[in-house]
N, C-alpha and C positions, 0 to 999 in steps of 0.2 A: 776762588771765584769761578775759574774755568771748569773746575771739576763738577759743578752743578749743571753745566750745559750738556745738551744731548751729544753723545759721543760722535755719532755719525755726522751731524751738522758741524761740530767742532773740527773733526778731521778734514772735512771738505773745505771749510773756511781756512784752516791752517795751511792747506795745500795751495789755495788761491794766493794767500799772502806770501808764502815762501816762493812760489813760482814768480810772482811779481818782483820780489827782491832779486831773484836770480837773473831775470831778464833785464831788470833795470841796471844791475851791476855791469852786465855785458854791454848794454847800450852806452853807459857812462864811459867805460873803458875805450869803446870805439869812438864815440863822439869827441872825447877829450884827447884822442891820439896817444893813449898810454902804450898801446901796442900798434904795430903797422896795420894798415887797412887790409893787407893781404892775409893777415892772421885771423880774419873773420869770414864767416859764411852767413848767408841770409836764409832764415827759416820763417815759416808763417806761424804767428801766435797772436792772439787777440784780434784776429782778422786783419793783421798788419804785417808787413815785411819787417822782421826783427833780425838784428845782427847778434851773432854769438861767436865767441872765440872758438877757433878750431885747433888752437894750440893745446896739446894734451896736458901739459903741466898746468896751464891756467885753468882749463876745464876741471881738472881733478881738484885743484885748490878751491875753486868756487863751489863745486859739488860737495866737497867735504864740509865746508862751512855751512852750506844749506841743509845738510843732513842733521846737523846739531841744532841749527836755527829752527827747523821745523819742529823738533822736540820741545824746544823752549816756547815756541808760539803755542803749540798744542797744550803745554802745561801751564800756560798763562804766566810764564816767567820772564818773557822778553818785553821790554818797553820801548826800545829804540835800537836801530841798526844804523851805523854810520860808515860811509866809504870816504876815506881821507886820501886826497891826492897830495903826495909828498915829493918835494924836490930831493932827488937822490944825493946831490952833492952837499946841500946844507941841512937836510932833514927837516926843512921848514914845511909846515902845512900850508898848502896853497888853496885848497878847496875842501869843504866838508859837505857831503851829500847826506842829509839826515832823513831817516824814515821812522816816523813816530807811530807806535802801535798802541791803540786803546781797545779795550773790550767794551762793546756797546752796552748801555744799561737796559735797553729794550730787547727782550729775548723773543725773537720770532713774531713780534707784533705786526711788522710789515715785511713779509717775505720778499726778498729781491730776486729777480730772475737773473740767470747767468748772463743774459744779454745786457741787462742794466749794469751789472758789475763790469762787464767787458767794455761797455761804452765809457765808463768812468776811467778805467785803466788806460784805454786808448787815448783819452784826453791828456793824461799825465805823460804817457810815452811821447806824445807829440810835443809837449812842453819841454821834456828833456832834450829831444832832438833839436828843438828851436833854440835852446839855451846857448848853443855855440855862437849865435849871432851877437850876444852881449858878454859872454865870459871871456876873460883875458886869454890871449893865445898862449898855448903851452908848447914849448919846443920839443921836437921828437927826441925820444930816448933819454930825456933828462928827468923824467918823473916815474914814480911807482905808486902803489896804492896799499893801504891797510884797511882791514875791515874791523870795526869795533862793535861790540854789542853791549847793551845796557840791560842787566837782568835785575830781578827782584832782589833788594838788599838782604832779604831774609833767606835767600837761596843758599843752601849749604855749599861752600867752596869745594867740598869733597866730591860733589856731583859734577864738577866742571872737568871735562876731558883734559888730559895732560897737554895736548897740543894747543890748548887755549891758554894764553898767558894773561895774568892780571896786569892791568895797566898801571896799578898803584897810583891812581889819581891823575895820570897823564892822559887827558882826553884829546890830545893832539889838536888843541884849539888853534885858531889862526891868530898870530901875533900882529898887532898894529891894526890899521883901518881895514874893515871888511864890509861887504855888502851882502844882504841876504834876500833871496827871492823865494817866495812860497808858491808852490804849485797847488793845483786842486787836489782834493782828497778823494779816496774811494772807500767804500765800505761794503761789507758782506752783512749777513744777518747778525754776525757775532763780532767781527773786528772792524775797526776803522783805521785807515793808514793815511798819514799826512807826509808829504814829501817836500823838501826844501833844499836849496843849495846856498852855501855861504862861500864867498870867494875874496881873496886878498886883493886890495886895491894898491896900485902903484908898484 
């Protein structure tokens, strides 16, 4: 499906989507206190002050993920990216931040400006930031995170880089009662991204 789309437009849209994933992950790690606040710096993106980790190990890990994610987005192979917040001691999944990716049916019928796309992303980033007001408190240094990606079932496993492990059906779902909050979506001329968070109750 993606192969029939204009390469330049597809490349630009894939970058917008991947950039959003990357900045959203950094924002989640900061807002949820997965790493100390002093491990983050503020940069300007989407005409907003955005926080990104300044820890070399964390930056390298996220950047490595995004390099491959961008290829999958460009190739039309990625349908969902999930950031799972996990209790280090119990390995219990406490939160699942889901980013659903769809390819739009309408090809270039209504071209969106960068400003329009940016406004939509701004709204989601603000919702992620505001989520700390209702999400359960997470104790410092007790949690870590995993990144899961859902790819096309027809995708040849031989093409998956060795550093990516097959979950073998373990989607790291939340056990017990959970609440889900859906945020607004954003779209380019080619892609549409939905964002939501599910969190464990009690």
